[in-house]
N, C-alpha and C positions, 0 to 999 in steps of 0.2 A: 738644466732645462726645465720648463714648466711640467713636463711629463714626469721627470725624476722627482721634482718637488712634490707633485701630487702623490706619487708612490710612497715617498717618505712620510707624508702626512697620514695616508691610509695605514701604513705600518705602525705609526705612532699611536693612532687611535685604537687599532686592534690590540696593541700592547696594553694600553690604558684600560680597555674593557676587560682584558684577561686579569689584570691586577685587581680591578673592581670586583670581578666574580670571585677571585680568590679570597677577598675580604669577607664576603658573605659566607663562604664555606670554611672559614678559618677554624682549624682545630687547635685549641690551646692546651697547654700542659695542665695536668690536674693540680699542680702545686702553685698555681698563680694565687696571689694574695686575695684577689676579689672572689676567688672560688673557695677559699678557706674561711668559710663563714661560721665562726664559732663564738657565740655570745651566750650569756647567761639566760636571756629570754629574748623573745622576738618583738619586744616593745619598740616603738619608734626611737625612744631615747637610747636604747642599747645599740640598735642598728646605726643610728646617727653617730654615736661614739666610736663605733667600729670604722665607719667611713672617715671620720676626722683623723683617726690614727693612721689610716692609709695616706691621706693627704699630707699629714705632718711628716711621715716617713719620706715621701717624695721630696718635700721641701727641704728637709735636712740633708738628704743625699745631694740635691742640686746645689745647696749653699756651700757644702764642703768642697765641691768640685767646680764651683762658679759656672754652673751649666745653665742657669735660668737667664734667658735673654728676651723674654716676652715684653711687649710694650704695655699691656694691661696689667698693672700691679695689683688690681683688685681681684683678678681671676686666680684660681689655683695654679700652682706652678706646673709647667709643662716643659719637657726637654726631650731630645731624641737620643736614644741609646738604650743599651740593655738594662740600665739602672732604673728606667721609668717603669713602674709597676702599678699601673692603674688602668681600669677599663670602665666603660659606661655601665656595665653590669652592677658595679658597686653602687652607683647612683640609683639604679633601678630598684635595688633592694630597699633603699631608704624610701623611695616613692611608694612602693608596694606596701611597706609597713605602715605608712600613713594612710593609704587607701583602706587597709584592713582596719585601722583604728577608727576611721570614719564609718565603716560599715557596722562596727560593733558599738558605735557611739561613745567610745572611750575618750576621744579627744575632739572637742568642738572646733579647735583651731587646726585640725588635721589637713583640710584642703589648703589653707593658707601656708602651712609649713611645707606641704608637698610642692606648692608653687615656688616657694623660696628655694628649695633644693633643685628644682628643675631649672630655675634661672642660673644657679651656680653651674650646673651641668652644661647648659648652653654656652655660658661664658668660657668654661674650660675648653670646650670644643672650638669655639671661635678663636681663642688664644692659640690653640694648636694649629689651626688653619693659617693664621697670620704668621706664626713662626715658620711654618713650612714655606709659605709664599715668599717670605723675606729671605729664606735660606736657599731654596731651590727654584723658586719661580714656578713655571708650569711644567718643569721637567719631571720625568719619571722613567725608571729603567734600571738604574744601578741598584745594587743590593742595599746600599745606604739609604737611597731615596725610597726604596720599597719598604724598608723597615720603618722609616719615618712616616710614610703614608699610612702604614698599618696602625701606627699609634694614633694618628689623626682620625682615621676611620673608626678605630676602637672607642674613641671618645664621643662619637656622634650619637645624639639621642635618637632612639628609634620610636616606632609608633606605640610600643608598650609604655613608654614614658608618659605620653600624652593621654593614653587610655587610663593610666593610674590616676592622673589629675581629674579627668572627667568622672571616673569612678568615685573619687573622694567627694566631689561636688554633688554627685547624684544621690548621695546619702546625707547631705547637709540640709538642715531646715532653714538655713539662712535665706533671706529674701533675694539675695544676689546669686544664689547657687545656679539657677538656670542660665543666667547671663554669663557667668564664668565658664560653665560647661560648654556653652555655645562658642565662647571665645577660643577655646582650645580645639574644638572640632573644626572651627573655621580655619584655624592655622594649619591643621592637617589637610584640609580641602584645598587651601591656597597652594601649598607645596612650592612656594617660590624659591628658586635657586639664586643665591647671591651672585651678583655680577662679577665676573672675573675669577670665580672660584671653579677649578676643574672638577668634573664629576667624580674622579677617583678620590677626591677629598670630602665631597659632600653630596649625598643623594637624599634630598628631603623626603621624610617619611610620608606615606599616604594613608588615609583612613582605611580601616578594615571593618568587617561586620561587627566586631566587638565595639569599635569606636562609636558606630551609629546606635547600637543597642544600649550602650551606657548613656548616651545622650538622650535617647528615647525614654530610658528609665528616669532621667532627671526631669523631663518635661511632662511625663505622664502621671506624676504624683498628685497633681491638683493642689499645689501649695497656694495658700492665701484664700481669700473669699471673693475674689473678682470673677464673676460668672463669665464675662466675655473673654477674660484671659484663659480660662479653662477650655473654652470652645476653640479659641485660636490655637492653643497648644495641641488639642486633639486633631485639628486640621493639619497642623505642622507634622504630627506623627504620621498621618495618612500620606501626606506629600512625600515624606522621606521614604515610606514603603514603595510608593510609585517610582521614585527616583532609583531605588535600589533594584527594581524589577524591570527597568528599561532593557531593551534588547542589547544595547551597547554598554551596559553597566559592567564594571569589572567583576570577575567571579569572586574576588575577595570581599565584596560588600553585599552579596546576595543575602536576602533575609532568612531568618530561621523562625521556628515556633515562637521563641521569646520575642522576636521583633514584632510579630503580629499581636502577641499578648500585651506588649507595651502600648500599641496603638489602641487595642480594645480597652485596656485599663484607662487610657486617657479619656475615652468617651464615657466610661462609667464614673469618672470624676465630675462630669457635667450633670450634677444632680437636679438641675432645673431645666434640662433640655429634653423635650419630648422626643426629638429625632434621634436621641442617643441609641435607642433600641434598634432602630432601622440601620444605623451606621454599624453597630456591633454585629448584627446579623449578616450584613454585606461582607464584613471581614471574615466572619466565621465560615460562611458559604464559600468564600474564595479559598480559604485554607483547605476545606474539604474537597474543593475542585482540584487543587494542586495535588492533594493526596491521591485522588482517583487518577489523575493524569499520569502520575509517576508509576502507578501500578499497571496502567494500560498502555504506556508509551511503547513505541516500536524500539527495537534494539539500536537503530541508528540515531535515535534522538538523544540529545544531551539534556536531560532533565534531572540529572543526579541531585541538583540543589533542592529540588522539590521534595526529596526524601527527608530533608531537615524541616519541612513545614507540615505539621499535622496537629489538629486540635488535641489538647490534653485536658486533664481535669480542671486546671486553672482556667482554660479558655471557656469551657462550658459553664463553670461557676460564674464567671463574669458576664456571660450571655444571660444567664438567669437573673443576675443583678440588674442588667440593663432593662429587662422587662419589668422588674420590680420598681425601678425608677419611674417608668412611664405609668405603671399602675398607680403608684403613689400620687403622682401629679394629677392624674385624672380623678382619683378618689377624693383628693382635696377639693377640686372644683365641684365635684358631685355633692360632697357634704355641704359645701357652701351654698349650692343651689337648693339643697333640701331645706336648709335653715331659712333661706329667703322664702321658699314656698310655704313653710309653716307659719311664718310671720304674716304672709298674705292671707292665709286661711283664717288666722285670728282676726285680722282686720275686716275680712268679709263677714265673718260670723257676728262681729260686733255691730256691723251696719244692718244685718238681717234683711235688707232689701234685695229681693231676688237672690238670696244667698245660695240656694241649691243650684241654680243655673250658672251663676258666676263661679262657684267652686268647680263645677263640671268643666267649664271652659278653661279654668286655670290648670286643672289636672291634665286636660288634653294638650294644652300648650307646653306644659312642663315635660310631659312624656315625649312630645315631638322634639324638644330641644335636647333632652338628656340622652335619649336613644340608648339607654343602658350603659352610659359612659361612666361607670363606677369603678373601673379598673379590673373587673372580673375577667374580661377577655384576655387582658395582658397577663394576669396571674395564671390563667389556663395555659398560655403560651410558655410561661416559665416552668410550669409543672410538666408540660410536654417535653421540654428539653431535659429535665431530670429523668423522666421515663426513658428517653432516648439514650441517656448515659447508662442507665441500668441495662438496656439492651446491648449496648456496645461492650459493657463489662462482661455480660454473659457470653458474648461471642469471642471473648479472649483478648480484647484490647488491653494490654498491660498498662498503657499510659493514660487510660480513662477509667475513673472509678467514681461511684456514687458516694461522695464523702459527706461527713456531717456538716461541712461548710455549705454545701448545696442545699441541704435541708434547712439549715438555719436561715439562709437567705430567703427561702420560700416562706418560712414562718414569719420572718420580719415583714415580708410583703403583705401577707394576710393581716398581720397586726396593724399595719398602716391603713388598711381598708376598714378596720373595725370601728364602729361608732354606735350611737344609739339607734341609728337607722338600719344597721346590719348586725343584729344580735346573734344571727346564726354562725357568724365567723368564728366565734369561740369554739363551737363544735368542730368546725373545719380544722382549726389548729390542733385540737385534741386528737383528731383522726390522724394528722400528720405525725404527731408524737408517738402514737400507737404504732404507726408504720415503722418509725425509726426503732422503736423497742423490738418489734418483731424481727427486723433485719439484724439487730445486734445479737439477738438470741440464736439466729441461724448463721 
């Protein structure tokens, strides 16, 4: 009857969900070959060699017993039974070794090699899915089917696979690095399930906070010399932060201090954008607001994620740098106007006709247009942030310290304001150096 059919369907679905949950919490024996990771060194070549030996062992085992029945002959061998000794963790070790090589700049081709191995891992899982479907269809329940399904699920690439690829590209200086990082993040965001494949065989991975942070690291580096691209990438970083803080956003993608720092860094890479300082301060104030809201929140409020968002030394150093950027741009314009004014003075003096009155008029006009826009106000803002950092450090904030980096940024800012029109700046820089020396002695 329809009622009995419906009951059987519900029972089948409940059983499938139980099987799927068991895969996530699967405890494996400690003597599995993919856990026995013993190589001479952790270089990608050694880890790759280790994985190839596992694949070769499986292939030889299958050939001796004529177990390989997959249709994709280019994919690694897969079969069902106790003799199959491979898991996706083995592929992940290779991907992470290439990501580490990219971070240390040991291998320029590390991202491409990581993508190559991810492609093999995906084909291996796809071959396992096809083998299961051709053998058992959509059925699940018997011990034989459960064991086979566990092998299939064990070969499924998880979010850490794609994070390793994004990580590798985020440390590459290749011009296509941002595009490639975006491609893999987009694949995680799409999370499309293949038609006709049951969920107990394939549960597409979804992005987590690390996925977005790694991508934001890639786009916030300011690669290339295209000013518009840098601004667009900074805007994209901000948009990603807003997306991750939406009320309906999954808890797995909520931002951290690093997330905000990447967005702030993206704006500091816009070295020709006067609005960068304002954008950075907005982000910094938002971080401080979250920090305060977490401390003052009522017990019933779920704001635990805000605990992971608080400005640190890096945040304040980049905020100082943002004000230095604006000060430098304004100082450059001011110096240019000063030179124009000097040339006008020379022309008026040479004419000698009404020279006194005309010079007075030019001085009045220049003073009205410049309005003290030599970058000094912005440098004062930068110094105020450094003083604020000192105050936080004295209050016991362990993650905020007045570092030599902050002082060096201040010095570089004043150096950019220095010119023949501002001879007193050299004394200002000497005073900052003396302050640094006094702090070092205490």
